[in-house]
VOMI-608498 format. One line per 4 residues: their letters; for each residue x, y, z of N, C-alpha, C, O. Coordinates in Angstrom, 3 decimals, padded with zeros to 6 digits. Layout:
% residues N
a = X:Y:Z:X:Y:Z:X:Y:Z:X:Y:Z  ...
% end
This chain:
% residues 153
mplt = 013.077:025.596:003.837:011.979:024.656:003.756:012.217:023.540:004.786:013.302:022.961:004.829  011.217:023.241:005.606:011.393:022.197:006.616:011.413:020.802:005.993:010.993:020.599:004.854  011.906:019.867:006.767:011.911:018.479:006.327:010.476:017.992:006.195:009.643:018.235:007.068  010.197:017.307:005.101:008.860:016.755:004.873:008.967:015.259:004.625:009.982:014.765:004.134
iave = 007.907:014.552:004.974:007.811:013.121:004.681:006.458:012.903:004.030:005.427:013.311:004.564  006.468:012.255:002.868:005.222:012.031:002.134:005.287:010.701:001.402:006.361:010.148:001.165  004.113:010.208:001.053:004.020:009.019:000.209:004.388:009.451:-001.205:003.825:010.407:-001.740  005.324:008.748:-001.796:005.779:009.068:-003.148:006.042:007.783:-003.915:006.171:006.707:-003.331
tplq = 006.117:007.913:-005.220:006.543:006.793:-006.039:008.058:006.641:-005.922:008.784:007.635:-005.892  008.532:005.396:-005.856:009.980:005.208:-005.839:010.604:005.309:-007.227:011.826:005.234:-007.363  009.787:005.477:-008.246:010.275:005.482:-009.626:010.739:006.864:-010.063:010.530:007.254:-011.211  011.362:007.601:-009.166:011.931:008.911:-009.454:013.452:008.772:-009.391:013.971:007.982:-008.603
ddvr = 014.148:009.519:-010.198:015.604:009.371:-010.262:016.274:009.557:-008.906:017.169:008.790:-008.550  015.851:010.571:-008.142:016.519:010.804:-006.863:016.194:009.720:-005.838:017.014:009.428:-004.968  015.017:009.128:-005.931:014.669:008.023:-005.033:015.416:006.762:-005.460:015.879:005.994:-004.616  015.530:006.553:-006.751:016.338:005.418:-007.233:017.773:005.528:-006.705:018.366:004.527:-006.304
slva = 018.319:006.724:-006.704:019.682:006.932:-006.196:019.757:006.651:-004.700:020.716:006.040:-004.228  018.760:007.090:-003.963:018.704:006.842:-002.527:018.651:005.337:-002.244:019.356:004.848:-001.361  017.833:004.612:-002.977:017.716:003.159:-002.788:019.012:002.465:-003.216:019.424:001.494:-002.581  019.649:002.937:-004.262:020.941:002.366:-004.670:021.983:002.568:-003.567:022.794:001.679:-003.311
elna = 021.963:003.720:-002.921:022.874:003.985:-001.809:022.588:003.025:-000.654:023.511:002.472:-000.056  021.315:002.831:-000.345:020.916:001.867:000.686:021.437:000.477:000.344:022.025:-000.188:001.197  021.230:000.035:-000.885:021.685:-001.295:-001.292:023.192:-001.444:-001.125:023.665:-002.481:-000.662  023.947:-000.416:-001.498:025.407:-000.473:-001.377:025.823:-000.601:000.085:026.727:-001.372:000.406
vlle = 025.174:000.144:000.968:025.484:000.065:002.398:025.186:-001.332:002.923:025.991:-001.905:003.658  024.034:-001.886:002.549:023.666:-003.215:003.032:024.638:-004.280:002.546:024.966:-005.210:003.283  025.096:-004.146:001.313:026.022:-005.138:000.765:027.403:-005.070:001.421:028.174:-006.026:001.342  027.715:-003.948:002.066:028.961:-003.862:002.828:028.858:-004.628:004.146:029.873:-005.037:004.711
ltpp = 027.633:-004.822:004.634:027.414:-005.411:005.954:026.921:-006.854:005.931:027.052:-007.574:006.921  026.356:-007.275:004.810:025.689:-008.576:004.742:026.034:-009.255:003.425:026.063:-008.599:002.384  026.298:-010.563:003.451:026.540:-011.267:002.187:025.355:-011.102:001.236:024.207:-011.111:001.682  025.609:-010.952:-000.060:024.534:-010.679:-001.019:023.394:-011.690:-000.963:022.232:-011.323:-001.137
ehch = 023.715:-012.957:-000.724:022.662:-013.981:-000.703:021.748:-013.848:000.514:020.718:-014.519:000.588  022.112:-012.993:001.466:021.276:-012.789:002.647:020.712:-011.370:002.713:020.188:-010.958:003.748  020.815:-010.630:001.623:020.175:-009.315:001.515:018.811:-009.516:000.860:018.690:-010.201:-000.156  017.812:-008.921:001.446:016.443:-009.105:000.967:015.893:-007.784:000.432:014.939:-007.221:000.970
hltv = 016.514:-007.312:-000.628:016.159:-006.017:-001.200:014.886:-006.124:-002.034:014.672:-007.105:-002.745  014.058:-005.109:-001.934:013.009:-004.894:-002.925:013.593:-003.927:-003.944:014.225:-002.940:-003.566  013.394:-004.191:-005.213:013.793:-003.223:-006.227:012.818:-002.042:-006.189:011.740:-002.146:-005.604  013.192:-000.936:-006.804:012.244:000.186:-006.844:010.990:-000.195:-007.615:009.904:000.306:-007.325
eqma = 011.135:-001.081:-008.599:009.939:-001.531:-009.331:009.017:-002.331:-008.412:007.797:-002.180:-008.476  009.595:-003.186:-007.555:008.775:-003.918:-006.592:008.174:-002.970:-005.559:007.032:-003.149:-005.134  008.937:-001.972:-005.160:008.439:-000.990:-004.203:007.262:-000.199:-004.770:006.432:000.309:-004.016  007.191:-000.094:-006.085:006.109:000.652:-006.734:004.838:-000.179:-006.866:003.839:000.322:-007.380
gadt = 004.844:-001.426:-006.420:003.673:-002.288:-006.523:002.528:-001.811:-005.645:002.726:-001.052:-004.697  001.330:-002.268:-005.977:000.126:-001.853:-005.259:000.129:-002.302:-003.798:-000.592:-001.732:-002.980  000.933:-003.319:-003.457:000.968:-003.828:-002.079:001.947:-003.066:-001.189:002.118:-003.420:-000.023  002.589:-002.031:-001.718:003.631:-001.325:-000.974:003.402:000.180:-001.029:003.099:000.740:-002.083
tvfi = 003.554:000.821:000.120:003.490:002.279:000.220:004.872:002.767:000.626:005.448:002.290:001.604  005.395:003.715:-000.129:006.756:004.222:000.088:006.683:005.639:000.651:005.974:006.501:000.130  007.427:005.852:001.718:007.530:007.164:002.359:008.917:007.726:002.067:009.926:007.054:002.279  008.955:008.953:001.585:010.213:009.626:001.269:010.316:010.894:002.112:009.401:011.717:002.146
ardd = 011.451:011.029:002.790:011.744:012.264:003.528:012.581:013.150:002.619:013.530:012.693:001.981  012.217:014.406:002.571:012.946:015.382:001.753:013.354:016.567:002.618:012.592:017.056:003.453  014.575:017.005:002.385:015.094:018.194:003.040:015.455:019.178:001.942:016.350:018.928:001.135  014.752:020.293:001.924:014.966:021.300:000.884:014.816:020.674:-000.504:015.536:021.028:-001.438
gaav = 013.876:019.745:-000.621:013.571:019.110:-001.898:014.379:017.866:-002.219:014.024:017.119:-003.131  015.466:017.628:-001.482:016.325:016.470:-001.764:015.865:015.257:-000.965:015.573:015.367:000.226  015.803:014.104:-001.619:015.442:012.859:-000.942:016.577:012.470:000.001:017.715:012.295:-000.433  016.260:012.334:001.314:017.294:012.044:002.310:017.018:010.788:003.121:017.904:010.308:003.828
acga = 015.809:010.246:003.035:015.476:009.043:003.801:014.253:008.387:003.174:013.468:009.014:002.463  014.127:007.088:003.474:012.980:006.355:002.947:012.597:005.225:003.888:013.352:004.849:004.784  011.424:004.706:003.662:010.901:003.537:004.348:009.642:003.121:003.632:009.042:003.915:002.908  009.232:001.875:003.830:008.058:001.390:003.117:007.258:000.421:003.975:007.785:-000.222:004.882
lkrh = 005.985:000.337:003.664:005.070:-000.637:004.239:004.650:-001.585:003.124:004.026:-001.171:002.147  004.998:-002.863:003.276:004.584:-003.894:002.328:003.533:-004.751:003.016:003.733:-005.213:004.140  002.422:-004.958:002.341:001.327:-005.734:002.908:001.429:-007.207:002.516:001.763:-007.543:001.380  001.131:-008.078:003.485:001.144:-009.522:003.273:-000.216:-010.081:003.694:-000.944:-009.427:004.440
pggi = -000.565:-011.275:003.226:-001.825:-011.892:003.658:-001.878:-012.071:005.178:-000.847:-012.099:005.850  -003.077:-012.187:005.693:-003.258:-012.444:007.116:-003.141:-011.217:007.995:-002.904:-011.341:009.196  -003.303:-010.036:007.425:-003.258:-008.817:008.227:-001.866:-008.427:008.697:-001.715:-007.758:009.720  -000.841:-008.847:007.945:000.543:-008.552:008.320:001.111:-007.465:007.413:000.979:-007.524:006.190
gevk = 001.732:-006.492:008.021:002.479:-005.475:007.295:003.952:-005.639:007.601:004.326:-006.019:008.710  004.784:-005.353:006.620:006.223:-005.480:006.803:006.888:-004.123:006.592:006.614:-003.431:005.612  007.755:-003.758:007.512:008.559:-002.543:007.385:009.746:-002.892:006.487:010.501:-003.818:006.783  009.904:-002.156:005.402:010.957:-002.427:004.417:011.692:-001.141:004.066:011.186:-000.036:004.265
rmyt = 012.908:-001.318:003.536:013.695:-000.278:002.873:013.908:000.970:003.718:013.876:002.086:003.200  014.126:000.787:005.017:014.392:001.908:005.905:015.842:002.378:005.707:016.780:001.583:005.770  016.001:003.678:005.466:017.340:004.224:005.279:017.305:005.732:005.446:016.392:006.409:004.974  018.330:006.246:006.136:018.551:007.686:006.248:019.992:007.961:005.843:020.921:007.310:006.322
rpsh = 020.162:008.919:004.969:021.524:009.281:004.547:022.338:009.717:005.769:021.798:010.333:006.688  023.630:009.399:005.780:024.473:009.774:006.919:024.392:011.260:007.280:024.471:011.615:008.456  024.238:012.116:006.294:024.165:013.557:006.547:022.957:013.962:007.379:022.928:015.061:007.932  021.959:013.088:007.474:020.726:013.434:008.171:020.427:012.538:009.369:019.348:012.625:009.955
rgrk = 021.360:011.694:009.728:021.152:010.822:010.888:021.175:011.639:012.169:021.790:012.704:012.234  020.496:011.124:013.186:020.423:011.813:014.470:019.310:012.828:014.551:019.185:013.528:015.556  018.503:012.922:013.520:017.400:013.897:013.484:016.044:013.231:013.659:015.012:013.877:013.478  016.030:011.946:014.008:014.785:011.195:014.281:013.916:011.012:013.037:012.704:010.826:013.153
iger = 014.513:011.062:011.868:013.745:010.881:010.630:013.247:009.448:010.527:012.093:009.224:010.160  014.090:008.480:010.843:013.666:007.083:010.818:012.497:006.842:011.749:011.553:006.137:011.393  012.549:007.420:012.935:011.448:007.277:013.887:010.149:007.830:013.310:009.082:007.240:013.480  010.251:008.965:012.628:009.050:009.571:012.032:008.495:008.691:010.917:007.279:008.553:010.782
ival = 009.376:008.099:010.121:008.913:007.224:009.043:008.265:005.971:009.621:007.207:005.555:009.147  008.871:005.365:010.629:008.266:004.182:011.258:006.897:004.530:011.837:005.965:003.733:011.726  006.760:005.693:012.445:005.458:006.111:012.994:004.416:006.251:011.885:003.256:005.889:012.082  004.809:006.767:010.733:003.871:006.878:009.608:003.505:005.504:009.054:002.355:005.267:008.686
ieat = 004.483:004.596:008.996:004.203:003.229:008.551:003.195:002.583:009.500:002.223:001.967:009.061  003.435:002.728:010.800:002.512:002.142:011.773:001.130:002.767:011.681:000.132:002.048:011.721  001.046:004.077:011.559:-000.253:004.744:011.451:-001.012:004.267:010.212:-002.223:004.049:010.263  -000.297:004.107:009.109:-000.928:003.610:007.878:-001.433:002.189:008.085:-002.560:001.866:007.710
arse = -000.603:001.344:008.679:-000.992:-000.046:008.929:-002.226:-000.108:009.830:-003.154:-000.870:009.558  -002.240:000.680:010.886:-003.399:000.707:011.797:-004.656:001.178:011.063:-005.733:000.608:011.236  -004.509:002.220:010.244:-005.681:002.760:009.544:-006.267:001.758:008.561:-007.453:001.821:008.237  -005.435:000.833:008.087:-005.898:-000.203:007.167:-006.339:-001.474:007.882:-006.740:-002.445:007.240
glqr = -006.267:-001.468:009.205:-006.704:-002.621:009.976:-005.717:-003.776:010.019:-006.090:-004.894:010.374  -004.454:-003.519:009.658:-003.463:-004.588:009.778:-003.283:-004.925:011.255:-003.377:-004.051:012.117  -003.024:-006.192:011.538:-002.961:-006.650:012.920:-001.544:-006.726:013.477:-001.351:-006.718:014.693  -000.555:-006.799:012.592:000.813:-007.017:013.054:001.785:-006.400:012.062:001.584:-006.476:010.850
lvle = 002.846:-005.787:012.591:003.962:-005.330:011.771:005.169:-006.208:012.079:005.417:-006.552:013.235  005.914:-006.566:011.044:007.119:-007.374:011.194:008.233:-006.740:010.373:007.992:-005.907:009.500  009.461:-007.158:010.677:010.578:-006.709:009.853:011.770:-007.617:010.065:011.902:-008.298:011.082  012.631:-007.599:009.063:013.922:-008.270:009.114:014.968:-007.190:008.909:014.845:-006.356:008.012
tgdr = 016.000:-007.210:009.744:017.096:-006.276:009.601:018.403:-007.033:009.823:018.391:-008.217:010.162  019.506:-006.359:009.635:020.793:-007.019:009.738:021.321:-007.139:011.150:020.918:-006.402:012.050  022.226:-008.078:011.326:022.808:-008.329:012.643:023.811:-007.257:013.051:024.282:-007.260:014.188  024.144:-006.349:012.155:025.108:-005.287:012.462:024.482:-003.894:012.365:025.195:-002.896:012.257
hhaa = 023.163:-003.828:012.403:022.455:-002.553:012.225:021.948:-002.033:013.566:020.743:-001.869:013.761  022.869:-001.776:014.485:022.520:-001.395:015.849:021.648:-000.136:015.917:020.728:-000.068:016.732  021.925:000.842:015.082:021.120:002.071:015.103:019.678:001.770:014.697:018.739:002.336:015.257  019.511:000.890:013.734:018.154:000.512:013.314:017.423:-000.191:014.448:016.234:000.045:014.663
wkvy = 018.125:-001.051:015.171:017.479:-001.754:016.288:016.887:-000.756:017.274:015.778:-000.951:017.771  017.628:000.314:017.556:017.137:001.325:018.508:015.871:001.992:017.995:014.936:002.238:018.758  015.844:002.282:016.705:014.652:002.905:016.118:013.445:001.988:016.326:012.391:002.438:016.775  013.600:000.718:016.002:012.475:-000.221:016.107:012.083:-000.452:017.565:010.897:-000.470:017.892
enag = 013.053:-000.624:018.424:012.741:-000.864:019.833:012.085:000.358:020.467:011.169:000.208:021.275  012.529:001.555:020.121:011.902:002.771:020.634:010.467:002.923:020.136:009.655:003.597:020.770  010.156:002.297:019.001:008.798:002.343:018.452:007.929:001.207:018.992:006.780:001.059:018.575  008.465:000.403:019.917:007.661:-000.642:020.539:007.755:-002.009:019.887:006.989:-002.908:020.233
farc = 008.676:-002.184:018.955:008.883:-003.495:018.353:009.691:-004.366:019.316:010.512:-003.863:020.083  009.448:-005.673:019.266:010.180:-006.625:020.093:010.833:-007.662:019.188:010.290:-008.036:018.149  012.001:-008.112:019.602:012.667:-009.175:018.847:011.821:-010.436:018.873:011.118:-010.720:019.843  011.909:-011.177:017.793:011.145:-012.412:017.675:011.925:-013.375:016.788:013.018:-013.057:016.321
gpvl = 011.363:-014.533:016.565:011.962:-015.485:015.647:011.712:-015.057:014.214:011.120:-014.005:013.974  012.157:-015.861:013.261:011.990:-015.520:011.844:010.534:-015.215:011.488:009.605:-015.837:012.004  010.367:-014.258:010.608:009.040:-013.839:010.160:008.901:-014.095:008.660:009.884:-014.174:007.924  007.651:-014.220:008.242:007.322:-014.451:006.842:008.146:-015.631:006.329:008.197:-016.675:006.981
dypd = 008.782:-015.483:005.185:009.545:-016.616:004.647:011.054:-016.393:004.720:011.813:-017.001:003.965  011.488:-015.516:005.635:012.910:-015.261:005.783:013.597:-016.461:006.430:013.047:-017.067:007.349  014.790:-016.807:005.961:015.525:-017.897:006.605:016.100:-017.448:007.950:016.385:-016.268:008.156  016.259:-018.387:008.835:016.849:-018.122:010.140:018.366:-018.238:010.008:018.931:-019.322:010.157
vkws = 019.019:-017.108:009.725:020.470:-017.089:009.527:021.087:-016.071:010.474:020.400:-015.193:010.996  022.388:-016.199:010.690:023.060:-015.335:011.661:023.087:-013.864:011.248:023.322:-013.000:012.094  022.857:-013.562:009.999:022.905:-012.182:009.528:021.583:-011.439:009.715:021.513:-010.234:009.473  020.545:-012.138:010.138:019.222:-011.522:010.264:018.781:-011.399:011.712:019.033:-012.276:012.538
vfyd = 018.117:-010.294:011.993:017.458:-010.049:013.268:016.013:-009.701:012.925:015.757:-008.938:011.994  015.077:-010.259:013.676:013.654:-010.090:013.370:012.943:-009.361:014.502:013.262:-009.525:015.679  011.971:-008.552:014.105:011.145:-007.814:015.055:009.681:-007.923:014.657:009.342:-008.129:013.492  008.817:-007.777:015.672:007.385:-007.660:015.376:006.732:-006.750:016.390:007.281:-006.452:017.450
kqla = 005.528:-006.319:016.021:004.713:-005.476:016.894:003.256:-005.777:016.600:002.800:-005.671:015.461  002.538:-006.153:017.637:001.104:-006.398:017.492:000.374:-005.047:017.431:000.621:-004.156:018.244  -000.515:-004.920:016.463:-001.283:-003.676:016.326:-002.706:-003.830:016.810:-003.314:-002.866:017.275  -003.244:-005.035:016.707:-004.630:-005.282:017.129:-004.700:-006.682:017.691:-003.957:-007.573:017.280
g = -005.600:-006.865:018.636:-005.729:-008.170:019.263:-006.757:-008.958:018.587:-007.015:-010.098:018.973
% end
């Protein structure tokens, strides 16, 4: 069975495990007070669309689009299990997030990521995101790197 990516609820046991793995990785790299995790319950809110990549039925990667006022979408909860890195899954999820945002008429995508997440930076930069100053209500701290991408003028 080929790798698939679809919109799914995060309230599934295997997705909860995937998000828990993501949280553990982030906490190894960033002080807890500077981690901006959405819980799976928050991810299940009406303002968020969650994309899950599955390989042979197993959840192996995720990403989400969270909507904010003013036509802003935020890329959240991007993660690919180490066993599946290097297969461009993150790039495919970001492309789906962007396509969804465009189809809904959002004008801008933003994101916050960690200062030690070099592989993530490449994914975002390859998708046309540019570094910027702090976005939304994130604090300007040394552990955060911010990106944005204009979708409509």
